[in-house]
C-alpha positions in Angstrom: -15.9 15.2 -5.5 -12.6 14.7 -3.7 -12.1 11.9 -1.2 -11.7 14.5 1.5 -15.1 16.1 0.6 -16.7 12.6 0.6 -15.5 11.5 4.0 -16.6 14.7 5.7 -20.2 13.4 5.2 -19.5 10.0 6.9 -19.8 9.0 10.5 -16.6 8.7 12.5 -16.8 4.9 12.6 -17.0 4.5 8.8 -14.0 2.6 7.4 -13.4 5.3 4.8 -13.4 8.1 7.5 -11.0 6.1 9.7 -8.7 5.4 6.8 -8.8 9.0 5.5 -8.2 10.6 8.9 -5.5 8.2 10.2 -3.7 6.4 7.4 -4.2 7.8 3.9 -1.2 9.9 2.8 0.6 9.6 6.1 4.3 8.7 5.6 5.0 5.0 6.4 8.3 4.3 8.1 8.7 0.5 8.2 9.2 -1.8 5.3 6.5 -4.1 6.5 4.0 -1.2 6.6 5.0 -0.3 3.1 4.7 -3.9 1.9 1.3 -4.1 3.5 0.0 -1.0 1.7 1.4 -2.3 -1.6 -0.4 -5.7 -1.2 -3.6 -4.0 -0.2 -3.4 -1.7 -3.2 -2.7 -4.7 -5.5 -5.7 -6.5 -4.0 -8.0 -3.5 -4.6 -7.5 -3.8 -8.4 -10.9 -4.4 -10.0 -12.7 -4.1 -6.6 -13.9 -1.2 -4.4 -11.6 0.2 -1.8 -14.5 -0.3 0.7 -14.1 -4.1 0.2 -10.3 -3.9 1.0 -10.9 -1.7 4.0 -13.5 -4.1 5.4 -11.1 -7.0 4.9 -8.0 -5.2 6.1 -7.7 -6.9 9.5 -8.2 -10.3 7.8 -5.4 -9.5 5.4 -3.1 -8.7 8.3 -3.9 -12.0 10.0 -3.7 -14.1 6.8 -0.4 -12.5 5.7 1.4 -12.7 9.1 1.1 -9.0 9.6 2.8 -8.5 6.3 6.1 -9.6 7.7 8.2 -9.5 4.5 10.5 -12.4 5.5 7.6 -14.7 6.4 5.6 -13.9 3.2 8.7 -14.4 1.0 8.9 -18.0 2.4 5.3 -19.0 1.7 5.0 -22.4 0.1 2.1 -24.2 -1.7 0.4 -25.2 1.6 0.2 -21.5 2.6 -0.9 -20.5 -0.8 -3.7 -23.0 -0.7 -4.7 -21.7 2.8 -4.8 -18.2 1.4 -6.9 -19.3 -1.6 -9.4 -20.8 0.9 -9.5 -17.8 3.2 -12.9 -16.1 2.7 -11.7 -13.2 4.8 -9.3 -11.9 2.0 -9.4 -11.6 -1.8 -8.8 -15.1 -3.0 -7.1 -14.3 -6.3 -4.2 -16.6 -7.3 -2.4 -13.9 -9.3 -2.6 -11.4 -6.4 -1.5 -13.9 -3.9 1.5 -14.9 -6.0 2.3 -11.2 -6.6 2.4 -10.7 -2.8 4.9 -13.5 -2.4 7.1 -12.5 -5.4 7.0 -8.9 -4.3 8.1 -9.8 -0.8 11.0 -11.7 -2.3 11.9 -8.7 -4.5 11.8 -6.4 -1.4 14.3 -8.7 0.3 16.6 -8.2 -2.6 16.1 -4.4 -2.5 16.8 -4.5 1.3 20.0 -6.4 0.6 21.1 -3.8 -2.0 19.8 -0.6 -0.5 19.4 -1.3 3.3 15.6 -1.1 3.2 12.6 -0.8 0.9 12.0 2.6 2.4 15.6 3.7 1.5 15.0 2.5 -2.1 11.8 4.5 -2.3 13.4 7.5 -0.7 16.3 7.4 -3.2 13.8 7.5 -6.0 11.5 10.1 -4.5 12.1 12.7 -7.2 10.7 10.5 -10.0 7.6 11.5 -11.9 4.5 9.4 -11.7 5.3 7.9 -15.1 8.9 7.1 -14.0 7.6 5.5 -10.8 5.3 3.2 -12.8 8.1 2.1 -15.1 10.4 1.4 -12.1 7.7 -0.6 -10.3 6.8 -2.6 -13.4 10.4 -3.4 -13.8 10.7 -4.7 -10.2 7.3 -5.9 -9.0 4.4 -8.0 -10.2 0.8 -6.7 -10.6 1.8 -3.0 -10.4 0.0 -1.0 -13.1 -0.2 2.8 -13.2 -3.2 3.2 -10.8 -1.9 0.7 -8.2 1.5 2.5 -8.2 -0.1 5.9 -8.0 -2.3 5.0 -5.1 0.5 3.2 -3.3 2.8 6.2 -3.6 0.1 8.7 -2.6 -1.2 6.7 0.2 2.2 6.2 1.7 3.5 9.8 1.4 5.6 9.5 -1.7 3.4 11.5 -4.1 1.1 14.5 -3.4 -2.6 14.3 -3.9 -4.0 12.2 -1.1 -5.7 15.2 0.5 -6.9 18.6 -0.7 -5.0 21.6 0.8 -8.1 22.7 2.7 -8.5 19.3 4.4 -7.5 19.3 8.1 -5.7 16.0 7.6 -3.5 17.7 4.9 -2.1 20.0 7.6 -1.4 17.0 9.9 0.5 15.3 7.2 2.4 18.4 6.2 3.8 18.6 9.8 5.2 15.1 9.3 7.1 16.3 6.1 6.3 13.5 3.7 8.9 12.8 1.0 7.0 14.6 -1.7 7.3 17.9 0.3 11.1 17.7 0.5 
């Protein structure tokens, strides 16, 4: 069963229905939004997406709305606060990955103007090439994390089936994978 078929059966206030209809596969335009999605995908590893969706607002509060510059400056005191925050996933490796990945995005911004520009420049890569590129630059980015990040942010097709009404909405926005 596809994600699209699954969410049709859910009530409008369900976290999956909200995410599917309003976020999943929609092109993201700001570096902070892209960073947020990457961190959420990393935190999902080994857990259910329901857990992440239910904690999403807490993640935004805990990580300063995923402001890349702020997260890149996190020190041990902030790491300890995150490790003690029951509202998020308290995994030391995932927290350190968020900080290191924020720092890497700052380097990418310096070289390419923005994280989005860097992603756009690489949009023609295959899934396998994307995974290699992410593993080279970022921490905690295996194949499934990279795939979901790219699909959920409009860089790879597959977030929605073609008969899904949301697919048509996204197509009007011309995500990178349609170019």
